[in-house]
C-alpha atoms as a printed R data frame, in Angstrom:
    type eleno elety resid chain resno       x       y       z
1   ATOM     1    CA   UNK     A     1   6.140  54.716   7.138
2   ATOM     2    CA   UNK     A     2   3.354  52.809   9.274
3   ATOM     3    CA   UNK     A     3   1.992  49.646   7.907
4   ATOM     4    CA   UNK     A     4  -0.198  46.927   9.972
5   ATOM     5    CA   UNK     A     5   2.819  46.245  12.243
6   ATOM     6    CA   UNK     A     6   3.086  49.751  13.661
7   ATOM     7    CA   UNK     A     7   5.934  52.559  12.616
8   ATOM     8    CA   UNK     A     8   9.241  51.447  11.510
9   ATOM     9    CA   UNK     A     9  11.942  51.869  13.925
10  ATOM    10    CA   UNK     A    10  14.507  54.467  13.022
11  ATOM    11    CA   UNK     A    11  18.005  52.815  14.409
12  ATOM    12    CA   UNK     A    12  18.518  49.430  12.695
13  ATOM    13    CA   UNK     A    13  15.256  49.478  11.355
14  ATOM    14    CA   UNK     A    14  15.934  47.271   8.112
15  ATOM    15    CA   UNK     A    15  17.678  44.676  10.104
16  ATOM    16    CA   UNK     A    16  14.805  44.257  13.101
17  ATOM    17    CA   UNK     A    17  12.468  44.745  10.376
18  ATOM    18    CA   UNK     A    18  13.912  41.488   8.492
19  ATOM    19    CA   UNK     A    19  14.239  39.550  11.874
20  ATOM    20    CA   UNK     A    20  10.771  40.268  12.249
21  ATOM    21    CA   UNK     A    21   9.552  39.396   9.397
22  ATOM    22    CA   UNK     A    22  11.614  36.001   9.565
23  ATOM    23    CA   UNK     A    23  10.114  35.199  12.927
24  ATOM    24    CA   UNK     A    24   6.637  35.665  11.711
25  ATOM    25    CA   UNK     A    25   7.625  33.416   8.670
26  ATOM    26    CA   UNK     A    26   8.844  30.796  11.047
27  ATOM    27    CA   UNK     A    27   5.536  30.719  13.196
28  ATOM    28    CA   UNK     A    28   3.286  30.774  10.426
29  ATOM    29    CA   UNK     A    29   5.291  27.603   9.120
30  ATOM    30    CA   UNK     A    30   5.473  25.912  12.604
31  ATOM    31    CA   UNK     A    31   1.679  26.583  13.078
32  ATOM    32    CA   UNK     A    32   0.738  25.191   9.611
33  ATOM    33    CA   UNK     A    33   3.161  22.081   9.537
34  ATOM    34    CA   UNK     A    34   0.947  19.605  11.046
35  ATOM    35    CA   UNK     A    35  -2.166  20.277   8.803
36  ATOM    36    CA   UNK     A    36   0.288  19.985   5.797
37  ATOM    37    CA   UNK     A    37   1.865  16.793   7.365
38  ATOM    38    CA   UNK     A    38  -1.944  15.801   7.673
39  ATOM    39    CA   UNK     A    39  -2.543  16.569   4.023
40  ATOM    40    CA   UNK     A    40   0.216  14.792   2.502
41  ATOM    41    CA   UNK     A    41  -1.000  11.724   4.585
42  ATOM    42    CA   UNK     A    42  -4.455  11.797   3.285
43  ATOM    43    CA   UNK     A    43  -3.350  12.310  -0.156
44  ATOM    44    CA   UNK     A    44  -1.030   9.181   0.151
45  ATOM    45    CA   UNK     A    45  -3.842   7.192   1.531
46  ATOM    46    CA   UNK     A    46  -6.186   8.243  -1.088
47  ATOM    47    CA   UNK     A    47  -3.848   6.974  -3.753
48  ATOM    48    CA   UNK     A    48  -2.781   3.977  -2.175
49  ATOM    49    CA   UNK     A    49  -5.864   2.103  -0.576
50  ATOM    50    CA   UNK     A    50  -7.555   1.493  -3.707
51  ATOM    51    CA   UNK     A    51  -4.427  -0.392  -5.277
52  ATOM    52    CA   UNK     A    52  -4.434  -2.290  -2.040
53  ATOM    53    CA   UNK     A    53  -7.834  -3.123  -2.043
54  ATOM    54    CA   UNK     A    54  -7.930  -4.433  -5.864
55  ATOM    55    CA   UNK     A    55  -4.734  -6.383  -5.017
56  ATOM    56    CA   UNK     A    56  -6.565  -8.189  -2.173
57  ATOM    57    CA   UNK     A    57  -9.796  -8.653  -3.805
58  ATOM    58    CA   UNK     A    58  -7.546 -10.415  -7.031
59  ATOM    59    CA   UNK     A    59  -5.822 -11.997  -4.154
60  ATOM    60    CA   UNK     A    60  -9.160 -13.906  -2.951
61  ATOM    61    CA   UNK     A    61 -10.358 -14.230  -6.479
62  ATOM    62    CA   UNK     A    62  -7.089 -16.281  -7.391
63  ATOM    63    CA   UNK     A    63  -7.108 -18.260  -4.114
64  ATOM    64    CA   UNK     A    64 -10.434 -19.545  -4.881
65  ATOM    65    CA   UNK     A    65  -9.401 -20.391  -8.357
66  ATOM    66    CA   UNK     A    66  -6.473 -22.417  -6.781
67  ATOM    67    CA   UNK     A    67  -8.531 -24.145  -4.479
68  ATOM    68    CA   UNK     A    68 -10.933 -25.339  -7.099
69  ATOM    69    CA   UNK     A    69  -7.938 -26.283  -9.308
70  ATOM    70    CA   UNK     A    70  -6.728 -28.343  -6.290
71  ATOM    71    CA   UNK     A    71 -10.068 -29.879  -5.806
72  ATOM    72    CA   UNK     A    72 -10.254 -30.856  -9.427
73  ATOM    73    CA   UNK     A    73  -6.460 -32.252  -9.298
74  ATOM    74    CA   UNK     A    74  -7.340 -34.526  -6.185
75  ATOM    75    CA   UNK     A    75 -10.562 -35.888  -7.945
76  ATOM    76    CA   UNK     A    76  -8.631 -36.723 -10.906
77  ATOM    77    CA   UNK     A    77  -5.924 -38.575  -8.895
78  ATOM    78    CA   UNK     A    78  -8.729 -40.381  -6.980
79  ATOM    79    CA   UNK     A    79 -10.278 -41.138 -10.543
80  ATOM    80    CA   UNK     A    80  -6.711 -42.293 -11.901
81  ATOM    81    CA   UNK     A    81  -6.005 -44.210  -8.855
82  ATOM    82    CA   UNK     A    82  -9.314 -46.102  -9.228
83  ATOM    83    CA   UNK     A    83  -8.620 -46.714 -12.929
84  ATOM    84    CA   UNK     A    84  -4.971 -48.087 -12.108
85  ATOM    85    CA   UNK     A    85  -3.154 -45.847 -14.738
86  ATOM    86    CA   UNK     A    86   0.386 -45.276 -13.131
87  ATOM    87    CA   UNK     A    87   1.612 -42.317 -15.920
88  ATOM    88    CA   UNK     A    88  -1.595 -40.380 -15.177
89  ATOM    89    CA   UNK     A    89  -1.213 -40.539 -11.265
90  ATOM    90    CA   UNK     A    90   2.487 -39.217 -11.737
91  ATOM    91    CA   UNK     A    91   1.393 -36.436 -13.934
92  ATOM    92    CA   UNK     A    92  -1.432 -35.564 -11.162
93  ATOM    93    CA   UNK     A    93   1.018 -35.639  -8.278
94  ATOM    94    CA   UNK     A    94   3.456 -33.466  -9.872
95  ATOM    95    CA   UNK     A    95   0.508 -31.134 -10.482
96  ATOM    96    CA   UNK     A    96  -0.860 -31.696  -6.810
97  ATOM    97    CA   UNK     A    97   2.703 -30.612  -5.334
98  ATOM    98    CA   UNK     A    98   2.849 -27.600  -7.864
99  ATOM    99    CA   UNK     A    99  -0.472 -26.397  -6.403
100 ATOM   100    CA   UNK     A   100   0.490 -26.796  -2.840
101 ATOM   101    CA   UNK     A   101   3.816 -24.861  -3.539
102 ATOM   102    CA   UNK     A   102   1.440 -21.916  -5.121
103 ATOM   103    CA   UNK     A   103  -0.756 -22.217  -2.353
104 ATOM   104    CA   UNK     A   104   2.386 -21.917   0.224
105 ATOM   105    CA   UNK     A   105   3.415 -18.649  -1.707
106 ATOM   106    CA   UNK     A   106  -0.466 -17.270  -1.403
107 ATOM   107    CA   UNK     A   107  -0.530 -18.278   2.384
108 ATOM   108    CA   UNK     A   108   2.920 -15.902   2.775
């Protein structure tokens, strides 16, 4: 029987037809593999980038809040130093150390 590939050979026709079919499938996969890889990369980017952008935005907001808290603690420490209250100074020193530790973690 004739089809789009031409007449089927008589001797060993089934084996040859199967081999030709497998070679055709292999060629089809090789030709389409780069575009399939690009599709998966784009799909990954579309899923990952929004999460990374949101995390970066949250990091910036948290850093601004931390810097504000650090400035408040510095102001309070200076006010307490002027007032001469040692327990308050000790508490503010602990807060300042904790803020510096947290800021160091954010900078990593």
